[in-house]
C-alpha positions in Angstrom: -11.7 -10.9 8.6 -13.4 -10.9 12.0 -17.2 -10.0 12.0 -18.0 -9.2 15.4 -14.7 -7.8 16.8 -13.4 -4.5 16.6 -11.7 -4.1 13.2 -8.2 -3.0 12.4 -6.4 -1.8 9.4 -2.5 -2.4 9.0 -1.2 0.8 7.1 2.6 0.5 5.9 5.1 2.8 4.5 8.7 2.2 3.3 12.1 2.9 4.5 14.5 4.8 1.9 15.9 2.8 -0.8 18.8 3.2 -3.6 16.9 5.7 -5.9 15.0 7.2 -3.1 17.1 8.8 -0.4 13.8 10.4 1.1 10.7 8.4 0.8 7.7 10.3 1.5 5.8 7.3 2.8 8.2 6.8 5.8 6.9 10.6 6.7 3.4 9.3 6.1 3.7 6.6 8.9 5.0 9.2 11.4 2.2 11.7 10.5 -0.9 9.9 9.8 -1.3 8.7 13.4 -1.2 12.5 14.4 -4.1 13.2 11.9 -6.1 10.2 12.1 -5.6 9.4 15.9 -5.9 5.6 17.0 -9.1 5.1 15.2 -11.7 6.3 12.7 -15.6 5.1 12.6 -14.6 3.0 15.5 -12.0 0.9 13.5 -8.4 0.9 14.6 -5.3 1.7 13.0 -1.7 0.1 13.3 1.1 2.1 11.3 4.2 0.8 10.4 7.5 1.4 8.4 8.6 -1.6 6.5 12.3 -2.0 5.6 13.0 -1.9 1.8 14.7 -5.6 1.7 13.6 -8.7 0.2 14.3 -10.6 3.3 12.0 -8.2 5.3 9.1 -9.7 3.2 9.0 -12.6 5.9 11.1 -11.3 8.9 8.8 -7.9 9.0 5.8 -7.8 6.7 4.6 -11.4 7.3 5.1 -11.1 11.1 3.0 -8.0 11.3 0.2 -9.5 9.2 0.3 -12.6 11.7 0.5 -10.6 14.8 -1.9 -7.6 14.1 -4.3 -10.1 12.2 -5.8 -7.0 10.4 -9.1 -6.8 8.8 -7.7 -4.9 5.8 -4.1 -3.7 4.8 -3.4 -0.6 3.1 0.5 -0.4 1.7 2.0 2.8 0.7 4.9 3.1 -1.3 6.9 5.7 -3.5 7.6 5.5 -7.2 9.8 8.1 -9.0 8.5 7.6 -12.2 4.8 8.7 -11.4 3.3 12.2 -11.2 0.2 11.3 -9.5 -1.0 8.9 -7.0 -1.4 5.6 -8.2 -3.6 2.8 -6.7 -2.7 -0.7 -7.7 -5.2 -2.9 -8.9 -3.0 -6.0 -9.2 0.4 -7.4 -8.7 2.4 -9.4 -11.0 4.3 -13.0 -10.2 7.6 -11.5 -10.9 10.6 -9.7 -9.4 12.7 -8.7 -12.1 16.1 -7.1 -11.1 15.7 -3.2 -11.5 17.8 -2.3 -8.6 19.3 -4.1 -5.3 17.5 -3.6 -2.3 18.6 -1.2 0.8 21.2 -4.0 1.9 22.4 -4.6 -1.6 20.3 -7.9 -2.2 18.6 -8.9 -5.0 15.3 -11.0 -5.2 17.1 -14.0 -6.2 14.8 -15.2 -8.8 12.4 -13.6 -11.7 9.0 -15.1 -10.3 7.7 -14.8 -6.6 6.1 -17.7 -6.7 7.6 -20.0 -9.2 4.6 -22.0 -11.0 2.1 -19.9 -9.5 -0.5 -17.7 -11.3 0.6 -15.0 -13.4 -1.8 -12.2 -11.4 -3.1 -11.6 -8.1 -5.7 -8.6 -8.1 -6.0 -6.3 -5.3 -8.5 -7.3 -2.9 -10.2 -3.7 -1.6 -12.1 -1.8 -4.0 -9.8 0.5 -5.6 -12.3 2.9 -7.2 -13.8 4.3 -3.9 -10.1 4.9 -2.6 -9.3 6.7 -5.8 -12.3 9.0 -5.2 -11.8 9.7 -1.6 -8.1 10.7 -2.5 -9.3 13.3 -5.2 -11.5 14.9 -2.6 -8.3 16.2 -1.1 -7.3 17.7 -4.2 -4.6 15.0 -5.2 -4.2 13.9 -8.6 -5.0 10.1 -8.5 -5.6 7.2 -10.7 -5.9 3.6 -10.8 -3.0 1.5 -12.2 -2.4 -2.2 -13.6 1.3 -1.8 -12.9 2.8 -2.2 -9.6 6.4 -2.7 -11.1 8.8 -5.6 -10.5 10.2 -4.4 -6.9 9.1 -4.8 -3.5 6.0 -2.6 -3.8 4.6 -5.4 -6.3 6.0 -8.1 -4.0 4.4 -6.8 -0.8 0.8 -6.7 -2.5 1.5 -9.9 -3.8 2.2 -11.3 -0.3 -0.5 -9.7 1.1 -3.4 -10.5 -1.2 -2.0 -14.1 -1.0 -2.5 -14.2 2.9 -6.2 -13.8 2.4 -6.3 -10.2 3.9 -8.2 -7.7 1.8 -5.3 -5.7 0.6 -4.4 -2.7 -1.8 -1.0 -0.9 -2.6 -1.1 3.1 -2.9 2.0 4.5 -5.0 3.0 8.1 -4.3 5.3 10.3 -6.7 8.7 11.5 -5.1 8.3 14.8 -4.0 8.7 17.9 -6.1 12.3 19.5 -6.6 11.0 23.0 -7.3 8.4 25.3 -7.9 8.1 24.2 -11.5 7.7 20.5 -10.6 4.1 19.4 -11.1 4.1 16.6 -8.9 2.0 17.0 -5.7 3.7 18.3 -2.7 3.9 16.3 0.7 0.9 18.1 2.4 -1.2 17.1 -0.6 -0.3 13.5 -0.4 -0.7 13.5 3.3 -4.4 15.0 2.9 -5.3 12.0 0.2 -3.8 9.4 2.5 -6.1 10.7 5.2 -9.1 10.7 3.2 -8.3 7.4 1.7 -7.6 5.8 5.1 -11.0 7.6 6.3 -13.1 5.8 3.5 -11.2 2.6 4.2 -12.3 2.6 7.7 -16.0 4.0 7.0 -16.3 1.1 4.3 -14.9 -1.5 6.5 -17.0 -0.7 9.6 -20.2 -0.1 7.6 -20.3 -2.0 4.6 -19.9 -5.6 4.2 -20.3 -5.4 0.6 -17.1 -3.8 0.3 -15.2 -7.1 0.1 -17.3 -8.3 -2.8 -14.6 -7.1 -5.1 -12.2 -9.5 -3.0 -14.3 -12.2 -3.3 -14.8 -12.3 -7.0 -11.3 -11.3 -8.2 -8.8 -13.0 -5.6 -6.6 -15.5 -7.3 
């Protein structure tokens, strides 16, 4: 983390994939720059849509980390099984085939790091980000299950890079008036407030990363 230079947060969403032909996090990456501008609390944001591919972990996501050299990373992804926003507090060393990626490829092996540790904990403090999202009216909770697909793998990689990182799962968009999942505007407002809190703490509080130092694996 750069101590004196201007700080940067890398923010990512995902493109559509089998089972999620509409990915609200792709829309977030287009809308959030308009809502937040180029910076908040003197912290810059870099927004990118990641391909939903296993090979993209190295060809795109790793390259973004190396090129931007962010001080923190907030990943967004969609999980159609959730009905709330879930802030993932850990990634597991697993890649069990639940579906092929957007180009029809599988992870190739059941572990992300054969012989590695079982868990990598998220390295941004999840509680304050949950609280910030809640102020926007979105049902938000902490989660210990990021799944076994690319969301989990992306968090695993970013935590392993040493950059303070976290993953935010949003639910699929509601399909009718009786669907209780939050609407896109509610999700967007939660994302705005969550990122504002990330920037505020990144700029103003060095103890924001005490969680990462004591929990990283």
